[in-house]
Structures are given as C-alpha cells and as structure tokens.
N, C-alpha and C positions, 0 to 999 in steps of 0.2 A: 378377187372373185368377180365373176360376171353375174349380173342379175338376170333371172329368167322368170317371166310371168309374174312380175311383182317383186317387191323387196324381200319377201319371206323365203323364196326358193333360191338357193345359190348353186351355181355350176362349179364343180371343183377345178382346180388347176391340174394340168397334166401330171405334175409331180406328185399329186395326191392319188393318182390312179396307176401310174407307172413308176418303175424303179430302173435306173440305168447303172450298169457296172461293166467291168472288164472280166472276160472269161477266156480260158485257153481255147485256141482253135480246135474244132472237132476234127479228129482224125481216126482212121481205123488203126488197129494194132500194127498192121504192116506199114501204114503210113507213118506212125510214130517212130517205128524202127528205122525206116528209110531216112527220115528227117534227122534223127539222132546220128546216124552214120554219116550223113552229109556234113552235119555240123562238126563232128569229130574230125573228118577228113579235112575240112576247111581250116580248123584250128591247127592241125599239124602241118599244113602247108603255108601257114601265115595269112590265110584269108579270114574274112569275117562275114559269115553267112548268117549265123544265129537264127536258123529257121525254127528252132524249138521255142524261141521267144515270141513267135507270132501269136497275136491275140485278137479278139473281136470285142466290139462294144455291143452289149446285149441289153435290150429293153424288155423287161418282164412286167406283167400285171402284178400289182401289189397283192391283190385279193387272193390269187391262186398260184402265182409264180409261173404262169404260162408265158413262154417266149413270144413276143410280138414282133421283134425286129432284131436282126443281127447284121452288124456292119463289120466286114473284114478290114482290119487295119494292116496295110501292106508293110509298114515299117513300125516295129515295136516302139521306137523312139517317138512316134507320132500318136501313140495311144492316148496320152493325157490330153492332147489337143482335141481329138475326136470325142472323148468322153465329156470334156468340158462343153463342147459345142452341143451335144445331145442334151446334157443336163440343163444348159441355159434355155434350150427350147422347151424342156419340161417345166421350167420355172416361169416362163413368159407366156405360154400358150394354154388354152383350154384343151381338153383331150381330143375333141374333134379337129381343131386346127392343127394340133401336133400330128395326128394321124394323116391328115391331108398333106401337110408340109413334108413329112418324111415318107409318104407313100405306103402307109400301113393300111391293109385291108380295104 
C-alpha cells in the first residue's frame, strides 16, 4: 500500500480496484457461425485453425463490473501468459500507475 497525505490514508493496489480474467471473443451471431464453419472445415482437411478458441484478457472494475480494458489474444495457447502479465501489473501497481502503463482512459 502506498501512503497518501500521512500514514492514516492508504491508496489501494490496482488488484483491489480491478479484476482480470479471460472471456470469449465478442462476435456477432453471423461471425460465430462463420468461425465455427471455418474450424469444422479445417478439422476435416487436417488443419488446425481453432478460431472458436480465441479469447480476450478483460479487466473490469470490481465495484460495478464495467469493462476497462480488453486485450485480444491472437493465439489461445498464449492466453495464460497474457493473463499472468496483466495480473502481475494489478498486484504491483497502484490504480493510477496501472491505467497509465496499460493505456486505460
């Protein structure tokens, strides 16, 4: 905790204000259908596209659940790395520093 204006007032860490998690990529119904068809086609031809596994790292405010940041993860196998990177920033920075470092608002 960082002290502000004396030892009585404490600034919260970013992880006390924000929550990070993995969420499915936002798509329209037609987009979901197209991605599913492409995945099925790739699976039948021996390819590995796996577009339906695409995910985003999303940071939301704990207070009201409003989305503050969304990072599209290009390869679903890298999602854990990106989530860990964001969570580490939440644990090590105060909210203002986190917003500045990640370009939020």
